[in-house]
VMD Tcl script that builds the backbone (N, CA, C; Angstrom):
set m [mol new atoms 324]
animate dup $m
set s [atomselect $m all]
$s set {name element resname resid chain x y z} {
  {N N MET 1 A 25.034 -49.789 108.550}
  {CA C MET 1 A 25.113 -48.368 108.370}
  {C C MET 1 A 25.756 -48.003 107.034}
  {N N ILE 2 A 26.856 -48.687 106.674}
  {CA C ILE 2 A 27.536 -48.429 105.412}
  {C C ILE 2 A 26.638 -48.827 104.248}
  {N N LYS 3 A 25.929 -49.959 104.408}
  {CA C LYS 3 A 25.046 -50.428 103.353}
  {C C LYS 3 A 23.896 -49.441 103.158}
  {N N GLU 4 A 23.395 -48.873 104.253}
  {CA C GLU 4 A 22.297 -47.909 104.171}
  {C C GLU 4 A 22.753 -46.632 103.456}
  {N N ASN 5 A 23.951 -46.143 103.739}
  {CA C ASN 5 A 24.506 -44.959 103.068}
  {C C ASN 5 A 24.721 -45.222 101.582}
  {N N LYS 6 A 25.149 -46.448 101.276}
  {CA C LYS 6 A 25.380 -46.815 99.884}
  {C C LYS 6 A 24.060 -46.828 99.127}
  {N N ASN 7 A 23.009 -47.368 99.732}
  {CA C ASN 7 A 21.689 -47.392 99.097}
  {C C ASN 7 A 21.160 -45.971 98.881}
  {N N GLN 8 A 21.357 -45.098 99.862}
  {CA C GLN 8 A 20.912 -43.713 99.721}
  {C C GLN 8 A 21.667 -43.009 98.584}
  {N N LEU 9 A 22.943 -43.268 98.466}
  {CA C LEU 9 A 23.747 -42.671 97.407}
  {C C LEU 9 A 23.282 -43.152 96.036}
  {N N ILE 10 A 22.957 -44.435 95.926}
  {CA C ILE 10 A 22.457 -44.988 94.663}
  {C C ILE 10 A 21.119 -44.351 94.301}
  {N N ILE 11 A 20.223 -44.217 95.269}
  {CA C ILE 11 A 18.906 -43.624 95.015}
  {C C ILE 11 A 19.052 -42.161 94.597}
  {N N ILE 12 A 19.885 -41.414 95.293}
  {CA C ILE 12 A 20.098 -40.003 94.945}
  {C C ILE 12 A 20.702 -39.883 93.553}
  {N N SER 13 A 21.639 -40.756 93.215}
  {CA C SER 13 A 22.260 -40.735 91.889}
  {C C SER 13 A 21.238 -41.025 90.805}
  {N N LEU 14 A 20.378 -42.039 91.031}
  {CA C LEU 14 A 19.346 -42.379 90.046}
  {C C LEU 14 A 18.359 -41.230 89.850}
  {N N VAL 15 A 17.955 -40.597 90.937}
  {CA C VAL 15 A 17.034 -39.458 90.842}
  {C C VAL 15 A 17.686 -38.316 90.065}
  {N N ALA 16 A 18.951 -38.058 90.326}
  {CA C ALA 16 A 19.659 -36.990 89.622}
  {C C ALA 16 A 19.763 -37.295 88.131}
  {N N ILE 17 A 20.085 -38.540 87.792}
  {CA C ILE 17 A 20.186 -38.936 86.381}
  {C C ILE 17 A 18.835 -38.800 85.694}
  {N N MET 18 A 17.765 -39.247 86.361}
  {CA C MET 18 A 16.423 -39.136 85.777}
  {C C MET 18 A 16.041 -37.670 85.582}
  {N N ALA 19 A 16.386 -36.816 86.521}
  {CA C ALA 19 A 16.072 -35.388 86.401}
  {C C ALA 19 A 16.802 -34.772 85.213}
  {N N ILE 20 A 18.058 -35.123 85.033}
  {CA C ILE 20 A 18.836 -34.606 83.903}
  {C C ILE 20 A 18.243 -35.082 82.588}
  {N N VAL 21 A 17.881 -36.365 82.511}
  {CA C VAL 21 A 17.283 -36.913 81.286}
  {C C VAL 21 A 15.962 -36.220 80.986}
  {N N LEU 22 A 15.117 -36.037 81.995}
  {CA C LEU 22 A 13.830 -35.367 81.790}
  {C C LEU 22 A 14.015 -33.923 81.337}
  {N N LEU 23 A 14.972 -33.233 81.898}
  {CA C LEU 23 A 15.236 -31.859 81.474}
  {C C LEU 23 A 15.721 -31.804 80.032}
  {N N ALA 24 A 16.588 -32.728 79.667}
  {CA C ALA 24 A 17.123 -32.740 78.307}
  {C C ALA 24 A 16.053 -33.101 77.289}
  {N N VAL 25 A 15.211 -34.085 77.589}
  {CA C VAL 25 A 14.176 -34.538 76.652}
  {C C VAL 25 A 13.027 -33.540 76.597}
  {N N GLY 26 A 12.664 -32.976 77.732}
  {CA C GLY 26 A 11.519 -32.078 77.786}
  {C C GLY 26 A 11.818 -30.663 77.325}
  {N N ASN 27 A 13.063 -30.316 77.114}
  {CA C ASN 27 A 13.434 -28.962 76.719}
  {C C ASN 27 A 13.199 -28.784 75.228}
  {N N LYS 28 A 12.275 -27.894 74.860}
  {CA C LYS 28 A 11.947 -27.661 73.447}
  {C C LYS 28 A 12.791 -26.551 72.825}
  {N N THR 29 A 13.489 -25.772 73.637}
  {CA C THR 29 A 14.323 -24.702 73.100}
  {C C THR 29 A 15.720 -25.237 72.840}
  {N N PRO 30 A 16.421 -24.621 71.878}
  {CA C PRO 30 A 17.778 -25.087 71.605}
  {C C PRO 30 A 18.693 -24.852 72.802}
  {N N LEU 31 A 19.695 -25.664 72.877}
  {CA C LEU 31 A 20.663 -25.571 73.962}
  {C C LEU 31 A 21.393 -24.236 73.877}
  {N N GLN 32 A 21.437 -23.540 74.980}
  {CA C GLN 32 A 22.097 -22.240 75.010}
  {C C GLN 32 A 23.168 -22.245 76.081}
  {N N GLY 33 A 24.109 -21.363 75.910}
  {CA C GLY 33 A 25.146 -21.221 76.912}
  {C C GLY 33 A 26.241 -22.263 76.806}
  {N N ALA 34 A 26.332 -22.926 75.670}
  {CA C ALA 34 A 27.372 -23.933 75.500}
  {C C ALA 34 A 28.732 -23.256 75.389}
  {N N VAL 35 A 29.736 -23.911 75.849}
  {CA C VAL 35 A 31.089 -23.391 75.791}
  {C C VAL 35 A 31.594 -23.510 74.360}
  {N N VAL 36 A 32.177 -22.454 73.862}
  {CA C VAL 36 A 32.739 -22.452 72.514}
  {C C VAL 36 A 34.242 -22.586 72.651}
  {N N ASP 37 A 34.790 -23.615 72.025}
  {CA C ASP 37 A 36.228 -23.816 72.160}
  {C C ASP 37 A 37.002 -23.321 70.951}
  {N N GLN 38 A 36.295 -23.017 69.876}
  {CA C GLN 38 A 36.991 -22.553 68.687}
  {C C GLN 38 A 36.071 -21.620 67.929}
  {N N ILE 39 A 36.595 -20.477 67.528}
  {CA C ILE 39 A 35.826 -19.510 66.752}
  {C C ILE 39 A 36.533 -19.333 65.425}
  {N N ARG 40 A 35.753 -19.411 64.345}
  {CA C ARG 40 A 36.307 -19.199 63.011}
  {C C ARG 40 A 35.792 -17.885 62.468}
  {N N HIS 41 A 36.682 -17.136 61.878}
  {CA C HIS 41 A 36.289 -15.909 61.202}
  {C C HIS 41 A 36.254 -16.217 59.711}
  {N N VAL 42 A 35.089 -16.048 59.109}
  {CA C VAL 42 A 34.926 -16.346 57.689}
  {C C VAL 42 A 34.831 -15.029 56.937}
  {N N GLU 43 A 35.704 -14.854 55.979}
  {CA C GLU 43 A 35.660 -13.653 55.151}
  {C C GLU 43 A 34.564 -13.814 54.109}
  {N N THR 44 A 33.722 -12.813 54.000}
  {CA C THR 44 A 32.686 -12.811 52.975}
  {C C THR 44 A 33.119 -11.827 51.907}
  {N N PHE 45 A 33.237 -12.316 50.690}
  {CA C PHE 45 A 33.675 -11.452 49.602}
  {C C PHE 45 A 32.474 -10.725 49.027}
  {N N GLU 46 A 32.508 -9.427 49.108}
  {CA C GLU 46 A 31.496 -8.596 48.483}
  {C C GLU 46 A 32.222 -7.629 47.577}
  {N N PRO 47 A 32.039 -7.785 46.268}
  {CA C PRO 47 A 32.712 -6.839 45.386}
  {C C PRO 47 A 32.207 -5.429 45.661}
  {N N GLN 48 A 33.119 -4.484 45.638}
  {CA C GLN 48 A 32.724 -3.104 45.914}
  {C C GLN 48 A 31.895 -2.530 44.779}
  {N N CYS 49 A 32.213 -2.897 43.560}
  {CA C CYS 49 A 31.538 -2.323 42.402}
  {C C CYS 49 A 31.165 -3.442 41.436}
  {N N VAL 50 A 29.913 -3.447 40.996}
  {CA C VAL 50 A 29.433 -4.464 40.054}
  {C C VAL 50 A 28.779 -3.748 38.880}
  {N N ASP 51 A 29.204 -4.101 37.673}
  {CA C ASP 51 A 28.657 -3.520 36.442}
  {C C ASP 51 A 27.907 -4.609 35.697}
  {N N ASP 52 A 26.611 -4.396 35.442}
  {CA C ASP 52 A 25.837 -5.452 34.782}
  {C C ASP 52 A 25.998 -5.451 33.266}
  {N N ASP 53 A 26.652 -4.433 32.688}
  {CA C ASP 53 A 26.978 -4.464 31.254}
  {C C ASP 53 A 28.429 -4.020 31.050}
  {N N PRO 54 A 29.377 -4.849 31.478}
  {CA C PRO 54 A 30.784 -4.444 31.432}
  {C C PRO 54 A 31.352 -4.324 30.023}
  {N N ASP 55 A 30.638 -4.820 29.016}
  {CA C ASP 55 A 31.140 -4.783 27.640}
  {C C ASP 55 A 30.778 -3.495 26.918}
  {N N GLU 56 A 30.196 -2.522 27.637}
  {CA C GLU 56 A 29.821 -1.235 27.059}
  {C C GLU 56 A 28.962 -1.416 25.814}
  {N N ILE 57 A 27.873 -2.119 25.973}
  {CA C ILE 57 A 26.899 -2.296 24.892}
  {C C ILE 57 A 25.942 -1.113 24.984}
  {N N TYR 58 A 25.985 -0.251 23.999}
  {CA C TYR 58 A 25.276 1.021 24.088}
  {C C TYR 58 A 23.774 0.903 23.869}
  {N N ASN 59 A 23.328 -0.156 23.212}
  {CA C ASN 59 A 21.879 -0.316 22.990}
  {C C ASN 59 A 21.249 -1.244 24.035}
  {N N GLN 60 A 21.926 -1.402 25.150}
  {CA C GLN 60 A 21.404 -2.208 26.263}
  {C C GLN 60 A 21.491 -1.370 27.535}
  {N N PHE 61 A 20.379 -1.307 28.253}
  {CA C PHE 61 A 20.341 -0.526 29.489}
  {C C PHE 61 A 21.281 -1.150 30.510}
  {N N GLY 62 A 22.002 -0.309 31.227}
  {CA C GLY 62 A 22.955 -0.821 32.201}
  {C C GLY 62 A 22.848 -0.131 33.546}
  {N N MET 63 A 23.468 -0.767 34.523}
  {CA C MET 63 A 23.445 -0.275 35.889}
  {C C MET 63 A 24.738 -0.697 36.575}
  {N N VAL 64 A 25.261 0.186 37.398}
  {CA C VAL 64 A 26.435 -0.110 38.214}
  {C C VAL 64 A 25.995 -0.026 39.668}
  {N N GLN 65 A 26.431 -0.996 40.460}
  {CA C GLN 65 A 26.104 -0.968 41.882}
  {C C GLN 65 A 27.389 -0.850 42.678}
  {N N LEU 66 A 27.432 0.181 43.502}
  {CA C LEU 66 A 28.560 0.399 44.401}
  {C C LEU 66 A 28.034 0.240 45.812}
  {N N ARG 67 A 28.431 -0.841 46.464}
  {CA C ARG 67 A 27.902 -1.243 47.770}
  {C C ARG 67 A 26.388 -1.380 47.676}
  {N N SER 68 A 25.621 -0.541 48.331}
  {CA C SER 68 A 24.160 -0.705 48.289}
  {C C SER 68 A 23.475 0.328 47.394}
  {N N THR 69 A 24.242 1.139 46.664}
  {CA C THR 69 A 23.661 2.178 45.815}
  {C C THR 69 A 23.781 1.786 44.352}
  {N N GLN 70 A 22.680 1.964 43.610}
  {CA C GLN 70 A 22.661 1.669 42.177}
  {C C GLN 70 A 22.739 2.972 41.385}
  {N N TYR 71 A 23.562 2.952 40.339}
  {CA C TYR 71 A 23.718 4.094 39.442}
  {C C TYR 71 A 23.316 3.631 38.050}
  {N N LEU 72 A 22.288 4.256 37.488}
  {CA C LEU 72 A 21.721 3.824 36.217}
  {C C LEU 72 A 22.292 4.638 35.065}
  {N N ASP 73 A 22.413 3.991 33.886}
  {CA C ASP 73 A 22.744 4.715 32.667}
  {C C ASP 73 A 21.569 5.635 32.342}
  {N N TYR 74 A 21.863 6.791 31.750}
  {CA C TYR 74 A 20.786 7.714 31.400}
  {C C TYR 74 A 21.176 8.510 30.161}
  {N N CYS 75 A 20.209 9.234 29.623}
  {CA C CYS 75 A 20.429 10.040 28.425}
  {C C CYS 75 A 20.470 11.518 28.787}
  {N N ARG 76 A 21.355 12.231 28.097}
  {CA C ARG 76 A 21.375 13.690 28.146}
  {C C ARG 76 A 21.295 14.138 26.692}
  {N N GLY 77 A 20.075 14.432 26.262}
  {CA C GLY 77 A 19.854 14.714 24.845}
  {C C GLY 77 A 20.056 13.430 24.055}
  {N N SER 78 A 20.917 13.486 23.033}
  {CA C SER 78 A 21.205 12.280 22.238}
  {C C SER 78 A 22.515 11.619 22.682}
  {N N THR 79 A 22.973 11.955 23.872}
  {CA C THR 79 A 24.208 11.371 24.406}
  {C C THR 79 A 23.872 10.404 25.538}
  {N N LEU 80 A 24.447 9.211 25.457}
  {CA C LEU 80 A 24.284 8.212 26.515}
  {C C LEU 80 A 25.341 8.466 27.591}
  {N N ILE 81 A 24.899 8.577 28.817}
  {CA C ILE 81 A 25.805 8.705 29.956}
  {C C ILE 81 A 25.845 7.330 30.617}
  {N N GLN 82 A 26.973 6.666 30.423}
  {CA C GLN 82 A 27.092 5.280 30.885}
  {C C GLN 82 A 28.070 5.197 32.049}
  {N N ARG 83 A 27.659 4.518 33.105}
  {CA C ARG 83 A 28.509 4.325 34.285}
  {C C ARG 83 A 29.278 3.012 34.132}
  {N N TYR 84 A 30.452 2.963 34.730}
  {CA C TYR 84 A 31.245 1.731 34.718}
  {C C TYR 84 A 32.111 1.677 35.973}
  {N N CYS 85 A 32.608 0.493 36.283}
  {CA C CYS 85 A 33.462 0.313 37.460}
  {C C CYS 85 A 34.906 0.642 37.109}
  {N N ARG 86 A 35.521 1.454 37.933}
  {CA C ARG 86 A 36.940 1.754 37.796}
  {C C ARG 86 A 37.703 0.980 38.856}
  {N N THR 87 A 38.998 0.944 38.714}
  {CA C THR 87 A 39.809 0.282 39.736}
  {C C THR 87 A 39.709 1.050 41.047}
  {N N GLY 88 A 39.885 0.352 42.123}
  {CA C GLY 88 A 39.820 0.976 43.434}
  {C C GLY 88 A 38.409 1.127 43.964}
  {N N GLY 89 A 37.446 0.426 43.344}
  {CA C GLY 89 A 36.070 0.482 43.825}
  {C C GLY 89 A 35.400 1.818 43.575}
  {N N LYS 90 A 35.731 2.453 42.468}
  {CA C LYS 90 A 35.130 3.741 42.125}
  {C C LYS 90 A 34.318 3.600 40.843}
  {N N ILE 91 A 33.459 4.583 40.610}
  {CA C ILE 91 A 32.609 4.577 39.419}
  {C C ILE 91 A 33.132 5.602 38.429}
  {N N GLY 92 A 33.208 5.172 37.164}
  {CA C GLY 92 A 33.566 6.083 36.087}
  {C C GLY 92 A 32.330 6.412 35.263}
  {N N ILE 93 A 32.405 7.505 34.521}
  {CA C ILE 93 A 31.298 7.924 33.659}
  {C C ILE 93 A 31.854 8.142 32.261}
  {N N ALA 94 A 31.174 7.553 31.266}
  {CA C ALA 94 A 31.567 7.724 29.872}
  {C C ALA 94 A 30.396 8.307 29.092}
  {N N ASP 95 A 30.691 9.314 28.268}
  {CA C ASP 95 A 29.681 9.900 27.385}
  {C C ASP 95 A 29.817 9.246 26.021}
  {N N TYR 96 A 28.704 8.813 25.449}
  {CA C TYR 96 A 28.721 8.201 24.125}
  {C C TYR 96 A 27.642 8.870 23.279}
  {N N PRO 97 A 28.037 9.530 22.183}
  {CA C PRO 97 A 27.035 10.151 21.320}
  {C C PRO 97 A 26.286 9.076 20.527}
  {N N CYS 98 A 24.974 9.016 20.680}
  {CA C CYS 98 A 24.155 8.018 19.981}
  {C C CYS 98 A 23.759 8.582 18.610}
  {N N PRO 99 A 24.151 7.920 17.517}
  {CA C PRO 99 A 23.857 8.436 16.176}
  {C C PRO 99 A 22.351 8.573 15.894}
  {N N ASN 100 A 21.537 7.682 16.445}
  {CA C ASN 100 A 20.092 7.696 16.182}
  {C C ASN 100 A 19.285 8.212 17.371}
  {N N GLY 101 A 19.945 8.824 18.332}
  {CA C GLY 101 A 19.259 9.347 19.507}
  {C C GLY 101 A 19.381 8.410 20.699}
  {N N CYS 102 A 18.919 8.899 21.823}
  {CA C CYS 102 A 19.035 8.159 23.081}
  {C C CYS 102 A 17.718 8.279 23.839}
  {N N ARG 103 A 17.284 7.176 24.437}
  {CA C ARG 103 A 16.053 7.201 25.229}
  {C C ARG 103 A 16.167 6.203 26.376}
  {N N GLU 104 A 15.837 6.659 27.580}
  {CA C GLU 104 A 15.792 5.825 28.785}
  {C C GLU 104 A 17.085 5.039 29.015}
  {N N GLY 105 A 18.224 5.673 28.806}
  {CA C GLY 105 A 19.513 5.060 29.081}
  {C C GLY 105 A 19.993 4.080 28.028}
  {N N VAL 106 A 19.439 4.185 26.811}
  {CA C VAL 106 A 19.798 3.253 25.733}
  {C C VAL 106 A 19.919 4.036 24.424}
  {N N CYS 107 A 20.973 3.733 23.647}
  {CA C CYS 107 A 21.071 4.305 22.301}
  {C C CYS 107 A 20.063 3.609 21.394}
  {N N LEU 108 A 19.387 4.415 20.568}
  {CA C LEU 108 A 18.397 3.844 19.627}
  {C C LEU 108 A 19.076 3.358 18.369}
}
mol reanalyze $m
mol bondsrecalc $m
mol representation Tube
mol addrep $m
């Protein structure tokens, strides 16, 4: 009787192991529901303000990006209106009179 129970336990164990192996091998989707024992918070640095011409080159078209909005240099008559990054994540505006005129955000 004890030997018969032992044989049944071995057979049930083998069937269970085979079922687990088949499920693991046959599963094409990634494992889900796994226990997470450690969570890391990673800081992503995104500058608030980016100036693509920080050297104030007046004969080069420039753009300032504040978060997801772009602010382009432009002309008002013969004056260049140039944007730049200020401290505190703000945008500054500088007027520069172009001696030879201004067109499409660039001094001629």
